[in-house]
C-alpha positions as CSV (number, residue, x, y, z in Angstrom):
1,M,0.0,0.0,0.0
2,T,1.3,3.5,-0.9
3,V,0.3,6.4,1.1
4,I,0.6,9.8,-0.6
5,G,0.2,12.5,1.9
6,F,0.1,16.3,1.9
7,H,2.8,18.2,3.9
8,A,1.5,21.3,5.7
9,S,4.4,23.8,6.1
10,H,3.8,26.1,9.1
11,E,6.8,28.2,8.2
12,Q,5.3,29.4,5.0
13,I,1.6,29.5,5.3
14,G,-0.7,31.0,8.0
15,P,-2.6,28.4,10.1
16,A,-6.1,29.2,8.8
17,A,-5.0,29.0,5.2
18,L,-3.0,25.8,6.0
19,R,-6.1,24.3,7.6
20,D,-8.1,25.0,4.5
21,A,-5.3,23.6,2.3
22,V,-5.3,20.2,4.1
23,V,-9.1,20.0,3.7
24,R,-8.7,20.7,0.0
25,A,-5.9,18.1,-0.2
26,E,-8.2,15.4,1.4
27,Q,-10.9,16.3,-1.1
28,A,-8.4,16.1,-4.0
29,G,-7.4,12.5,-3.0
30,F,-4.3,12.9,-0.8
31,T,-4.7,10.0,1.7
32,A,-2.7,11.4,4.7
33,A,-1.1,14.6,5.9
34,M,1.7,15.8,8.1
35,C,2.9,19.1,9.5
36,S,6.0,20.7,10.7
37,D,6.6,22.0,14.2
38,H,8.6,25.2,14.3
39,L,8.8,28.4,16.4
40,A,10.5,30.3,13.6
41,P,10.6,30.1,9.8
42,W,13.9,29.7,7.9
43,S,13.6,33.1,6.3
44,A,11.7,36.4,6.7
45,D,10.3,35.8,3.2
46,Q,8.6,32.7,4.5
47,G,7.3,34.7,7.3
48,E,5.0,32.3,9.3
49,S,5.2,29.8,12.1
50,G,1.9,28.7,13.7
51,Y,1.8,26.4,16.7
52,A,1.5,22.8,15.6
53,F,-0.6,21.4,18.3
54,S,-3.3,24.1,18.1
55,W,-3.4,23.6,14.3
56,L,-3.5,19.8,14.5
57,G,-6.7,19.9,16.6
58,A,-8.3,22.3,14.1
59,A,-7.1,20.3,11.1
60,L,-8.3,17.0,12.5
61,Q,-11.7,18.5,13.2
62,A,-12.0,20.1,9.7
63,T,-11.0,17.0,7.8
64,R,-13.0,13.8,7.7
65,R,-10.8,10.7,7.4
66,V,-7.1,11.4,6.6
67,P,-4.6,10.5,9.4
68,I,-2.3,13.3,10.3
69,G,1.2,13.2,11.8
70,Q,3.8,15.7,12.7
71,F,7.5,16.5,13.2
72,H,8.4,17.1,16.8
73,A,11.6,17.7,18.9
74,P,11.1,17.1,22.6
75,G,13.8,17.8,25.1
76,Q,14.4,21.5,25.2
77,R,11.6,23.8,23.9
78,Y,9.1,21.0,24.7
79,H,9.3,19.0,28.0
80,P,8.6,15.4,27.1
81,V,5.7,15.2,29.7
82,I,4.0,18.1,27.9
83,S,4.7,16.5,24.5
84,A,3.2,13.2,25.7
85,Q,0.1,14.9,27.2
86,A,-0.6,16.9,24.0
87,M,-0.2,13.8,21.8
88,A,-2.3,11.7,24.1
89,T,-5.1,14.3,24.1
90,L,-5.1,14.4,20.3
91,G,-5.1,10.6,20.1
92,A,-8.1,10.4,22.6
93,M,-10.1,13.0,20.6
94,F,-9.3,11.6,17.2
95,P,-8.8,7.9,17.5
96,G,-7.0,6.4,14.5
97,R,-6.3,9.8,13.0
98,Y,-3.5,11.3,15.0
99,T,-1.3,8.4,14.2
100,W,2.4,9.4,14.5
101,A,5.0,11.9,15.5
102,A,8.4,11.9,13.9
103,L,11.0,12.8,16.5
104,G,14.2,14.7,15.9
105,S,16.9,16.1,18.2
106,G,15.9,19.7,17.2
107,E,17.3,22.8,15.6
108,A,18.9,25.8,17.3
109,L,16.5,27.9,15.2
110,N,13.6,26.8,17.4
111,E,15.3,25.7,20.6
112,H,17.6,28.5,21.5
113,V,14.7,30.6,22.8
114,T,14.8,28.7,26.2
115,G,18.2,30.3,26.9
116,D,19.7,26.9,27.7
117,P,23.0,25.8,26.1
118,W,22.6,24.1,22.7
119,P,24.1,20.6,23.2
120,R,26.3,18.7,20.8
121,K,24.6,16.3,18.4
122,E,25.5,13.2,20.4
123,I,24.1,14.8,23.6
124,R,20.9,15.9,21.8
125,N,20.4,12.3,20.5
126,A,20.9,10.9,24.0
127,R,18.4,13.5,25.4
128,L,15.9,12.5,22.7
129,R,16.3,8.8,23.6
130,E,15.4,9.6,27.2
131,C,12.3,11.6,26.0
132,V,11.2,8.5,24.0
133,D,11.3,6.3,27.1
134,V,9.5,8.9,29.2
135,M,6.7,9.4,26.7
136,R,6.1,5.7,26.2
137,A,6.0,5.1,29.9
138,L,3.5,7.8,30.4
139,W,1.3,6.4,27.6
140,R,1.4,3.0,29.5
141,G,-0.2,4.8,32.4
142,E,2.8,4.8,34.6
143,E,3.9,7.4,37.1
144,V,7.3,8.5,35.9
145,T,10.3,10.0,37.7
146,H,13.4,10.4,35.7
147,D,16.8,12.1,36.4
148,G,19.1,12.5,33.4
149,L,19.4,14.9,30.5
150,V,15.7,15.6,31.1
151,T,14.1,15.7,34.6
152,V,10.7,14.3,35.4
153,D,9.1,14.3,38.9
154,R,6.2,11.9,39.5
155,A,4.4,12.6,36.3
156,R,1.3,10.8,35.2
157,L,-1.1,11.3,32.4
158,W,-4.8,10.9,33.3
159,T,-6.3,11.1,29.8
160,L,-4.9,8.4,27.5
161,P,-5.7,7.3,23.9
162,E,-6.7,3.8,23.2
163,T,-3.7,3.5,21.0
164,P,-0.7,5.9,21.5
165,P,0.9,7.4,18.4
166,G,3.8,5.7,16.8
167,L,7.2,7.5,17.3
168,L,9.1,7.6,14.0
169,G,12.8,8.4,13.8
170,G,13.5,11.6,11.8
171,A,16.8,11.2,10.0
172,V,18.8,12.8,7.2
173,S,22.0,10.9,7.7
174,V,22.9,7.2,7.5
175,E,24.3,7.4,11.1
176,T,21.0,8.7,12.5
177,A,19.0,6.2,10.5
178,R,21.1,3.4,12.0
179,W,20.7,4.8,15.5
180,A,16.9,5.2,15.1
181,G,16.6,1.5,14.2
182,G,17.1,0.6,17.8
183,W,14.0,2.5,19.1
184,A,11.7,3.9,16.5
185,D,8.4,2.7,15.2
186,G,9.3,3.8,11.7
187,L,11.6,6.0,9.8
188,I,11.1,9.3,8.0
189,T,13.6,11.3,5.9
190,I,13.7,13.8,3.0
191,N,14.4,13.5,-0.7
192,Q,18.1,12.9,-1.2
193,P,20.2,11.1,-3.8
194,H,18.9,7.6,-4.2
195,D,22.2,5.9,-3.3
196,K,22.2,7.6,0.1
197,L,18.5,6.7,0.6
198,R,19.2,3.1,-0.1
199,E,22.1,3.2,2.4
200,M,19.8,4.8,5.0
201,L,17.1,2.2,4.6
202,D,19.7,-0.6,4.9
203,A,21.2,1.0,8.0
204,Y,17.8,1.4,9.7
205,R,16.9,-2.2,9.1
206,S,20.3,-3.5,10.1
207,T,19.7,-2.4,13.7
208,G,16.2,-3.8,14.0
209,G,14.3,-0.9,12.3
210,R,10.6,-1.7,11.7
211,G,7.4,-0.1,10.7
212,D,6.6,2.6,8.1
213,L,9.3,3.9,5.8
214,A,8.3,7.5,5.0
215,I,9.8,10.3,3.0
216,Q,9.0,14.0,2.7
217,V,9.5,15.1,-0.9
218,H,10.0,18.8,-1.7
219,V,8.5,19.7,-5.0
220,S,7.7,22.9,-6.9
221,Y,4.9,22.8,-9.5
222,A,3.4,25.5,-11.6
223,A,1.8,25.7,-15.0
224,D,5.1,26.7,-16.6
225,E,8.7,25.8,-15.8
226,E,9.9,29.4,-15.3
227,T,7.3,30.0,-12.5
228,A,8.0,26.7,-10.8
229,T,11.7,27.5,-10.7
230,A,11.1,31.1,-9.4
231,V,8.9,29.8,-6.6
232,A,11.5,27.2,-5.5
233,V,14.3,29.7,-5.5
234,D,12.3,32.3,-3.7
235,Q,10.9,30.0,-1.0
236,W,13.5,27.2,-0.5
237,R,16.9,28.8,-1.2
238,S,17.2,29.6,2.5
239,N,16.9,25.8,3.2
240,C,19.7,24.8,1.0
241,V,22.4,24.5,3.7
242,P,24.3,21.4,4.9
243,S,22.4,19.6,7.6
244,D,25.2,19.9,10.1
245,L,25.1,23.7,9.7
246,A,21.3,23.9,9.6
247,W,21.0,22.5,13.1
248,E,23.3,25.2,14.5
249,L,22.0,28.4,13.0
250,E,19.9,30.4,15.4
251,M,17.9,33.0,13.5
252,P,16.2,33.3,10.2
253,R,18.6,36.0,9.2
254,D,21.4,33.5,9.7
255,F,19.9,31.2,7.1
256,E,19.4,34.1,4.8
257,A,23.0,35.1,5.1
258,A,24.3,31.6,4.7
259,T,22.3,31.0,1.5
260,R,22.4,34.4,-0.2
261,F,24.5,33.2,-3.1
262,V,23.0,29.7,-3.5
263,P,22.7,29.1,-7.2
264,E,19.6,27.7,-8.9
265,E,21.4,24.4,-9.5
266,E,21.7,23.9,-5.8
267,V,18.0,24.6,-5.3
268,R,17.2,22.0,-7.9
269,R,19.3,19.4,-5.9
270,N,16.9,20.0,-3.0
271,V,13.6,20.5,-4.8
272,L,12.0,18.5,-7.6
273,I,11.0,21.3,-10.0
274,S,8.8,20.7,-13.0
275,A,5.7,22.0,-14.8
276,D,4.9,18.5,-16.0
277,P,2.6,16.4,-13.7
278,A,3.8,13.2,-15.4
279,Q,7.4,14.0,-14.4
280,H,6.3,14.5,-10.8
281,A,4.5,11.2,-10.9
282,A,7.6,9.5,-12.2
283,W,9.8,11.1,-9.6
284,L,7.4,10.0,-6.8
285,Q,7.3,6.4,-8.2
286,E,11.0,6.2,-7.9
287,Y,10.7,6.6,-4.1
288,V,8.0,3.9,-4.0
289,D,10.4,1.6,-6.0
290,L,13.1,2.3,-3.4
291,G,10.9,0.9,-0.7
292,F,9.2,3.9,0.9
293,T,5.6,3.1,1.9
294,S,4.5,6.7,2.7
295,L,5.3,9.8,0.6
296,Y,4.5,13.2,2.0
297,V,4.6,15.8,-0.8
298,H,5.6,19.4,0.1
299,H,5.0,22.0,-2.6
300,V,7.4,24.7,-1.5
301,G,5.3,27.6,-2.8
302,V,2.9,29.6,-0.6
303,E,0.0,29.2,-3.0
304,Q,-1.2,25.6,-2.6
305,Q,-4.5,25.4,-4.6
306,E,-3.0,24.8,-8.1
307,F,-0.6,22.2,-6.8
308,I,-3.3,20.3,-4.8
309,D,-5.8,20.3,-7.6
310,T,-3.3,19.3,-10.3
311,F,-1.7,16.5,-8.3
312,G,-5.1,15.2,-7.2
313,A,-6.2,15.0,-10.9
314,K,-3.0,14.0,-12.7
315,V,-0.4,12.6,-10.3
316,L,-2.1,10.7,-7.4
317,P,-4.1,8.4,-9.7
318,Q,-0.9,7.2,-11.3
319,L,0.5,6.2,-8.0
320,G,-2.4,4.2,-6.6
321,A,-2.6,6.2,-3.4
322,E,-4.5,4.5,-0.6
323,V,-5.8,5.5,2.8
324,P,-3.7,3.8,5.5
325,A,-5.4,1.2,7.7
């Protein structure tokens, strides 16, 4: 079964318009959805950043059937008890529809606001692993006390879902994918060269990785190639930085400065740009052929209507999109 989902980008679109977009995506035939979870956008031109949990409640209420997941980074900006409570409440209100959260170790762009030091990557991973254990114990109904990189004092959740959400490992490197295989309920990454993606999937499975294999695919579609390219360069150039640098930059203006001279060719390495729906269908099919079971398509433009309607009519039918069980 192939799930073709719609990605809701809080950094680019206001929450009300984004809610309407996910409703339209469901009506067009997208069979799932996911959203980001940022405090700040990557650039002032993107210019938005709604609160994910508020939006998820509204989006789940406004849609009828699609399951919706999210990216999330517990440990600094979010205490894991608060993360677990928010997710449990969504799961209790929308059984079978708030289905997963993809956990990452965070970005300084969002986390520096606490004023706490920004840890090294290996410490952030260790902190995330503690958060996973805390959240799962809370969802089992346990009273949790924990002293480590996060501190929990006699916490218990009183409202629990029948089925807690799965916790996917968010990874952009082979090393992180291998590490996630030891604890995650699934894996999610972003579009990258196919050789690297194969290596990531192998690494995840080699350490016991199980569950859904998901990928977020950045695309830019418009009725003509020139417009599709201009949209991608305008909106996604600020994201074209190496991942080890992206985790460390603290302000949108830092991303703007780091990517001021990024050429169009580099944007094309990060975004699949085409005015041809058949080309987009072929690109997405390649990820299915690699072994991904869920594809979440992110049109990097602010205007979503043309993308949703065109993909619903001309791309999704070619991929056999199905609603997940």
